C-alpha positions in Angstrom: 92.2 82.8 87.7 90.5 81.1 90.7 88.5 83.5 92.6 89.3 84.2 96.3 85.7 82.3 96.8 87.6 79.2 95.7 89.8 78.9 98.8 88.7 77.9 102.3 90.5 77.4 105.6 89.4 74.7 107.6 90.4 74.9 111.4 92.3 72.0 112.5 94.2 72.8 115.7 95.0 75.8 118.1 97.7 75.6 120.8 98.7 78.1 123.5 101.9 77.9 125.4 104.9 79.8 126.4 107.4 80.4 123.8 109.3 82.6 121.5 107.8 85.1 119.3 107.7 84.4 115.5 110.2 86.7 114.8 111.6 86.2 111.1 114.4 83.6 111.3 118.0 84.3 111.0 119.6 83.6 107.8 121.5 80.1 108.2 125.5 80.5 108.0 126.3 80.7 104.1 123.0 81.0 102.9 123.1 84.0 100.1 120.7 86.9 100.4 119.7 86.4 96.9 120.5 83.9 94.2 120.0 84.3 90.2 121.4 81.7 87.6 125.1 81.2 88.2 125.2 84.2 90.6 124.9 84.2 94.3 124.9 87.5 96.4 126.2 87.1 100.1 126.3 89.9 102.7 128.5 90.1 105.6 129.6 93.2 108.1 131.3 95.7 105.7 130.9 93.7 102.5 128.9 92.5 99.7 130.3 89.5 97.8 129.1 87.8 94.9 130.0 84.0 93.8 129.6 81.9 90.8 128.4 78.5 90.2 131.5 76.7 91.4 131.3 78.7 94.7 134.4 80.9 93.8 134.0 84.8 94.7 133.7 86.8 91.6 133.8 90.4 93.4 133.6 92.1 96.7 132.2 95.5 97.4 133.3 97.3 100.6 130.8 99.3 102.3 129.9 100.7 106.0 127.2 98.7 107.5 125.7 95.2 107.2 123.5 94.1 104.3 120.1 92.6 105.1 118.5 91.9 101.8 119.3 91.8 98.1 117.1 91.8 94.9 118.3 90.8 91.4 117.0 92.1 88.1 118.5 92.5 84.7 122.1 92.2 85.4 121.7 94.5 88.6 121.4 93.8 92.3 119.9 96.2 94.9 121.2 95.7 98.3 119.5 97.3 101.5 121.8 97.7 104.7 121.6 98.3 108.2 123.7 101.0 109.9 126.3 100.0 112.4 125.5 103.2 114.2 122.5 104.8 115.5 121.4 107.7 112.9 118.5 110.2 113.0 116.9 107.1 110.7 117.6 104.6 113.4 119.7 101.8 112.0 118.6 102.6 108.6 121.7 102.2 106.3 122.2 103.3 102.5 120.6 101.0 99.8 123.3 100.4 97.1 122.3 99.5 93.3 125.5 97.5 92.0 126.5 95.7 88.6 126.0 92.1 89.2 128.6 91.4 86.9 131.5 93.2 88.7 130.2 94.8 91.8 130.7 98.2 90.1 128.5 100.8 92.2 125.8 102.3 90.0 123.9 104.4 92.7 123.6 104.8 96.4 119.9 105.4 97.2 117.8 105.7 100.4 115.1 103.2 101.5 114.3 100.3 103.8 112.5 97.7 102.0 113.0 96.8 98.3 111.5 94.4 95.4 112.9 93.6 91.9 110.8 94.3 88.7 111.7 93.3 85.2 114.4 94.6 83.3 116.6 96.0 86.0 114.0 97.9 87.7 113.4 98.0 91.2 110.9 99.2 94.1 112.6 101.0 97.2 110.4 102.0 100.0 110.5 104.2 102.9 108.4 105.3 106.0 108.6 107.5 109.0 109.1 111.1 110.0 106.2 112.1 107.9 107.4 109.7 104.8 105.4 107.2 103.3 106.5 106.4 99.8 107.6 103.8 97.3 109.9 104.9 94.4 110.9 102.9 91.4 114.5 103.1 90.1 115.8 101.7 86.7 119.1 99.9 85.9 121.0 103.2 86.0 119.5 104.4 89.3 117.2 106.9 87.8 113.9 107.5 89.5 111.0 106.5 86.9 107.8 106.5 89.3 106.8 107.4 92.9 103.7 106.3 94.9 102.4 107.5 98.3 102.4 103.7 99.8 104.8 101.6 101.4 104.5 98.0 103.0 105.0 94.4 101.9 105.5 94.4 98.2 104.1 91.4 96.0 105.3 91.7 92.4 103.6 89.8 89.6 101.2 90.8 87.1 101.6 94.5 88.4 102.6 95.4 92.3 100.4 95.0 95.0 101.2 96.5 98.5 100.1 95.2 101.9 100.5 98.7 103.6 102.2 99.3 107.0 102.0 102.7 108.1 102.6 102.4 112.1 99.6 104.8 112.7 96.9 104.2 115.4 94.3 104.1 113.9 96.0 103.0 110.7 94.9 104.2 107.2 96.5 101.2 105.6 95.2 99.3 102.8 95.9 96.3 100.3 96.7 98.6 97.2 97.6 98.0 93.7 100.4 100.6 92.3 99.7 101.9 88.7 102.0 104.0 86.2 102.0 107.5 87.0 102.1 107.5 90.7 98.5 106.3 90.8 97.5 104.0 93.9 94.3 101.8 93.2 92.9 101.4 97.0 91.5 97.8 98.0 90.3 96.7 101.3 91.2 98.5 104.7 93.6 97.0 107.3 92.9 97.0 111.0 96.8 96.2 111.5 99.0 99.1 111.2 102.1 96.6 111.0 100.8 93.4 109.3 103.2 90.6 109.1 104.5 89.3 105.5 101.5 87.9 103.6 101.3 84.6 101.9 101.2 84.4 98.3 99.1 81.5 97.0 99.8 79.9 93.3 97.1 81.7 91.8 98.2 85.2 93.2 95.5 85.3 95.9 97.4 87.0 99.3 96.5 85.9 102.5 97.1 88.6 105.2 97.0 88.1 109.0 94.9 91.5 110.0 94.5 92.0 113.3 92.1 89.1 114.3 91.2 87.9 111.1 92.8 86.2 108.0 91.8 88.2 104.7 92.1 86.6 101.4 92.7 89.3 98.7 92.7 88.6 95.0 94.4 90.2 92.1 91.5 92.3 91.5 91.7 93.5 95.4 88.4 91.9 96.2 88.5 90.3 99.7 86.5 88.1 101.9 87.7 86.7 105.4 88.9 83.1 105.4 89.2 82.8 109.3 88.5 84.7 112.5 90.8 84.4 115.5 90.4 85.5 119.2 93.6 87.3 119.6 94.5 90.4 122.1 94.2 93.9 120.7 97.6 94.8 122.3 99.8 96.4 119.7 103.0 94.8 121.3 102.0 91.3 119.8 104.4 90.0 117.3 102.4 88.1 114.4 103.3 85.8 111.6 101.4 83.9 108.9 103.3 80.9 107.4 102.2 78.2 104.6 103.7 74.9 104.6 101.9 73.0 101.8 98.2 73.1 102.4 98.9 73.9 106.1 98.5 77.5 107.1 99.8 78.8 110.6 98.7 81.8 112.4 101.2 82.7 115.1 100.2 85.7 117.7 102.7 86.2 120.6 101.5 88.4 123.4 104.1 89.7 126.1 103.3 89.2 129.6 102.2 92.6 131.4 104.6 92.0 134.4 107.5 90.4 132.4 107.7 91.8 128.8 110.7 89.2 127.8 108.0 86.2 128.3 105.4 85.5 125.8 102.2 83.4 125.4 102.1 82.1 121.9 99.0 81.2 120.2 99.3 78.7 117.1 96.2 78.1 114.8 96.5 75.6 112.1 94.3 75.6 109.2 94.2 73.2 106.3 93.7 75.2 102.9 91.2 73.8 100.7 90.4 74.8 97.1 92.1 77.2 94.5 
């Protein structure tokens, strides 16, 4: 395993311009929520649909809401949804655990963000109204573990979480989830809602944490790869993107007098090492 000290980020360019914030891009028409082997899982308003290798529909599962993500493991698919109407949980809809073969509903759960583990196990996390937790479910929808953590899940040799607690000041960290509900703490974060991390081939996580890019190893050791001059405004929209050996850090700041206009800073780095 390469140490995090083996990675460097060499500054290449910095641009400032008017533009759009780096919101998560909409899924292209026809692009499935998830794909595994011959199965592809699609989502549309009011339904989840699975297709086979030839594109034919294998089954359709009707639901109230709009699917936003799907995760496949061990002959099961976990689908998170948005509600079409405002609820006490905003637009959070139910999460559905389905049989991948026929679309049969195994369980209806509650959670905002999911991830697949091996053997038909899934993580499902929820944050808000005093809740900050991740639960693990087996292929039958039974809860098998629970942790006081929530954020971006990185599943590989175990589970790491780049926490997002929306607190000011934040208590978030990069952590590792251990059996029995234990949470192994890693480096503290400055950003209460960090963007999705970049995962490098050796398992190193790159996290855009406020004004710095952190590299976090599998052992949760950390180093700062780059420092950015960014505003402290919590309204900024941030993203970290990797394109081969090029790393882009994007920060969009709204104009004080016109919140629909943004000044967008884009830093370009070349990743070296690993």
